[in-house]
N, C-alpha and C positions, 0 to 999 in steps of 0.2 A: 591180510588186509585188516583183520580184527585187531592184531597186535599193533600194526602201524597206526590205525585210527586211535587206539587207546593211548599210545605214546603221544600222538599229536594233541589229543585232548588234555593230557597231563601237562604238556608244555604250554598250551594256551592258558590253562588254569594258573600255572605258576606265574606266567606273564601278567595275568590279571591281578594276582595278589601283589606283585611288585608295584603295579600302577596304583592300586588302592592304598598301599602302605605309603607311597610317595605323596599321594593327595592328602592323606590324613595328617601329615606333618604340618600342613598349613593352618589347621584349626585345632591347636593343642589345648589342653587344659592348662591353667596358669601355673607358673612355677610356685614352689612352696613359699617363697619369700614375697610373692606378689609382684615381682618385677618382670615376669614373663621371659626370663633369660636362661631357663634351664634346658641344657642339651640342645641348644640352637633352635628350639621350637618358637613359633610365633603365637603370641596371645593377642587377640583382637578385642578392642574395647570400642563399643559403639557410642558415639557422642552426637547428640542432636541439639541444635540451638536455633535461635530466631534472628540471627544477624548476618545475612548474606551480603549486606551492603557495606560500603566503606564508611569510616575507617575500621569498624569492628571486624570485618571479614579478614583483613590482613592481620589483625591482632590474633584472632583465633587460629589462623594458619600458622602463625609463629608458635603459638602454644602447642599445637599438634606436633610440629616439626621438632621443637625443642624437647618436648616430653619424650618423643620417640628416640631422640639422640641420647638423652640421659638414661633411658631405660631400654637397652638393647633387647630385641625380641618382642617388643610391644608395638602393635600397630593401632593407631587411632583411626577408626572409620568414621569420618565426620560428615554430617549432612546439615543443611540449614535452609529454612524457608522463612519468609517475612510475616510478622504480625498475625493478621487474621487467619492466614493459611496455616501458620504454626499452631494457633489455638485449636483449629479443627483437627489437624493431623496428630498432635500429641494426644488428644483425647481418644482418637480412634486407635492409636497404637497401645495406649494404656488399657482400653476396654477390650482389645483383641488379645492382649497378652504378649504382643510382639513389641515389648517396651525396650527402648535403648538402655544401655548400662548407666549412662549419665545423660541428663537432659536439663535444659534451662526451663524455668517456670516463673510466672508471676506469683505474687504472694497472696495471702488472705484467702478469700473464698475460691479463687481459681486453684490455688494449691490444695485447698481442702477438698475440692471436688476430685482431684487426682488421688489424694490420700484415701478417700472413701472407697476407692477401688480395691484397696487391700494389696496393691502391687507396688507401693512406694516404701522404700526402706526407712525405718525409724533410725535417725542418726544421733540420737541422744548419747549413746555410748561413744560415738566418735568425738563428741565434745568433752565428755567426762574423762575419757582416757588420755586426752591431750590438752590439758588446761593451758599450757603455754601457747598453743596455737589458738585455742578458743578465745583467749583474752586479747588477741590482736584485732578482733572484730568489734564494731560498735554494738554494744549489747542491746540497746533498745530496738535494733533492727531484727532481732531474732524472733520477737513475738509474732511477727507476721507469718512465720513458718512454723509456729507452735500450735498444736492442737491436742487437747486432752493431756496437757503437760508433757508432750513429747515433741521433739524437734525433728522435722522432716525435710529440712532444706538448709542450704548454706547461702545466706544472702551475700551478694557480691556488689551490686550497684544500689545506691540509694538516691532518692530524688524528691523534688518538690515542684509544685506548679504555681507560678506567679505571673503577673502582668509585667512584661518587659516594656519599657518605653524609651523613646528617643529623647535624650536629655536636651539636645540642641533645640529641638522643636518646642519642648516644654519651656525652656528658658526664654526663647524668643517671644512666646505668648504669655509668659508670666503664670504658667500653670503649676499647680502643686499636686502631690499624690492624693488621690481621693481616699477617704476612710469609710464613707457610707455609699450606699447604692445611689442615692439622690445626687450626691456630689459627683459620682462617676458619670451619670447620665448628663449632668450639667457640663462636665468636662468634655464629653463626646460632642455635645452640641456646640461648644465653643470651638473645638477643632474643626467641625464641619463648617461653621460660619466663617472660619478663617481660611477656607479654601481646600481643606482636606475632605474630599467627598467620601472617602473611606477612612474614617479616623481609627478604626480598629479592624483587624483582619483575622480570618481563620480559614483553613482549608476544609470546608465542611463536606467535601467529597469523602473524607475519611470519617466513618461513623464514630470511631473511638475519640476523635477530637471533640465531637458533640458530647460524648459521654463525660469527658473531662470537665466540661462546663457544668453539665447538669448534675454530676456527682457533687461538685463543690457547692452548687446552689442549693441542692437538697440538704447538704450538711449545714449550711448557714441558716436555712429556713426552718427545718424540722427539728424537733427535740431528739436527743440521742435515743430515748426510749421508743419513740415512734419508728425511727429508722431501724433499730435493732429488730423490732417485730416484723416490719414490712420487708426488710432485706433478707430475712431468714427464709429458707426454702420451706414452703408449705404453710406459712403463717401470714404472708403478705396480703394486704388488702388495698393499700394505697388510696384510702378514702379521706385522709386528712386534707383539708382545704389548702394546706401549704403546698402540696404538689401541683395543684392547678395554678397557684400564684407563681410558682417557679417557672412553669411553662409559659405563662404570660410574660414574665420578666425576660425569659429567653427570646420570646417573639420580639420584644422591644430591642434587646441587645443585638440580636442578629440582623436587625434592620439597618444597623450602622456598618455592616460588613460588606456592603455593596451588592449589586445584583448578581454577581458571578461567583459568590462564595461557595455555593454548593457544587460548582463544576470544576473546582481546583482542589489540589490536595495540600496537606500541611507543609510539605517541603517547599512547594512553590510559594506559599504565602510567607513562610519563614524567610525565604530569599528576598521577598518584597520588603520585609521589615529591615533586613540587613542592608538592603540598597537604599534605605531611607525613604521609600515610597509611601509607607504608612507609619503613623506614630506609635501604635500600640499593638502588641501581639501577646497572646497567652502562651507562654513557653515553659518547658521543663528546665530545671537546672542542668539536667543531663545534656542540654543543647548548647551549653556555654561554649563547648569546643568549636561550634560552627561560627562563633562570633570572635574568636581569638585573633584572627588575622585580618580584622577589619578596623584599621586605625582611624578611619573617618567616622566610625560609629561610636558615639558616646551614649551609653545606656545605663539605666538603673531599673529597679523593679519595685512593685508593691503587691501586697497580698490581695486576694479577692475581697472587695469591700463588704461591710456588714449590711444586712437588711434591718430596717427599723423594727419590723414585726418579727424578725427572726428569733428562733428559740435555740439555735445551735451555738456552738462556741465560735465567736467571731475571730478568735486568734488561732483557730485550727489551720492546718496546712494539708492540702491534697498532695498525695505522693506516697509511694510505697517502694520497698526494695524489690529487686529481682535477684534470682540466684539459681542454684543448681540442686537437683534431686538425683537420687540413685535408685535404680530398680531393685525391688525386693527379690526379684528372680534372677539377678545377675549371678553368673558363676565366678565372677571376679570382684567380689566386694572389696577386698583389701586394695586391689589395684585401682578400683573406681574411687575409693576414698583418697588414695594417694594422688590421683589425677585432679580431683576437685581441690585438694589442698594446694596442689601446684598452681592452679589458676588463681586461687584466693590466697596467694602468698604476698608478703610485703614487696618483694622484688617485682613480681608480675603485676601486682596492683599498681605499683608506681609506673610501670611501663604502660599499663592501660590508661592511667591518668595522663601520661605524656602523649601517647599516640592518639587516644580517643577524645580526651578532654572531659570525660564524665567521672563523677565522683564514685568512689567505691566505699564499701563498709570497712575496709582495712585501715586501721588507725595509723595516721602519719603518712599514708601513701601520697596524699596531695600536699604539695609544697608550693611556695610562691614561684619557684623556678620552673616547675613542671606543669603548672596549671593555668588555664585561661583566667583573665581578670574576673574577679567576683566569686571565684570558686571557694576560697577559704571562708568568705562571708556567708556563702550559701550553705556550707557545711554547718556553720554555727546556727543558721536559721533552722535547719532541719533538726539539729540536736536539741534546740531550745523550744521547738514548737510545742504549744500547749497540748495539742493532740494531732495525730495524723489520720487522714482519711484515705482509704485505698481508692484507686480508680473505680468508676462506676461498674465496669464490666468485670472487675475483680471482687466487688463488694456484694454482688447478688447473682442469682441464677442468670445464665446467659440469655435465656428466652425473654426474661423481663427486661434485662439491660438492653437487649436488641430492640424491644418495643419502645423504650425511652429514646435510644439513639436514632433509630430510623424515623421515629416520630419527630424528633428534634430536627432532623434534616428536612422533613416535610414542612414543618412550621417555618423554618428559615427560607424555604423555597416558596412560601406563601400558597401551599396547596393543601394544607391541613390546619385545623384549629387546635388550640391547646385542649379544649374539652374532648374532642375526638381522640386525640393522642392519649390522654389520660385513661379513656375507656379501653383503649388497646392494651395499655399497661395493666389495668385491672383484670382484663380478660386473660392475659398471659399468667398473672399471679393466681387467678382462680383455677386455671388448668393444672398448675403445680399442686395446689391444695387437693384437687381431685385425684391426682396420681398418688399423693402421699397417703390419702385415705384408703 
């Protein structure tokens, strides 16, 4: 019995070893050349992005499938969630150390907050070792991913935010593009008196949409020196009277957006503009693709008007690139770099332009044939902008940005005053100072 039991035990152990050996073949170390095709083993690369909606979802599904096809033995494990959920989840993943190999990121302070974790790869050598690839990118977009003279990301999309308007309506009423805040308000009054009860629209259910307004208005109103101090973590006080004036102007502007603006999202209001129901909408150039198949919509755009008392650059443009970062803890750095370069290649950037309709940082990817009307002009606007201002929630700590954005929603809903909202902003900034001390 002893011998039979011993033999049976040995047989079971041998069987277990066979199973374990078979399982281990599914999670191999990468091949020496970074392609993951050595000895038939599979190398898995985790990719996390924020575009589960169409048409970008289909584009990234194509990227995944095509990269796997061109690199036998490589599996792209892709996950995506939308906007605010993405912001929260990527921060948790980075802080916990469970960081994806490749992931999308906003630029400026959002990217910097991830870099400060020490878990994001410095990609400077990636640029230096491949100058032919590096020069295919619009160079002024790199600075938004550069911290302490090191480049931590690869910008892919670039953008700007302007007021799109219905040309047919403007022509019928003899209206012109406003250059100042007073001219803008007068224009809205004229539209309202002409039968457009909602002359301008925005989906204020989305807090980020409020942030896009307030970020631009802060830039127009405050001096660059004041913004630099207040937006920096640990030094912000937000006591300059210009901030209160901005919130009062926002109260005025949001009153033209109708009584239901805070109960609808940006996508819904964009569709209202496309349908010709409202004359003006604050849109990103990245949204040009949504307008390309609307032959009845004649549109043009103008930058955010200047304030007479403003101290900021009236020719500045709100907008920032988005791109990709690589985990410092990845076991597949070479493959991760190859995957990012594959996305940000002239061929795939041109496909992105064709399929999605949004501008990329890849020089020459946008052509008259593959782009929505207005794209080439928009690229020129971005490249010639006197300065660019990042989105509010990328420009400052999330807690302070949230106080601005949630407060802006409350002002638009007429349930809070500009004075009280500014106090909440100041309180959020003070808490950051206390933590830093």
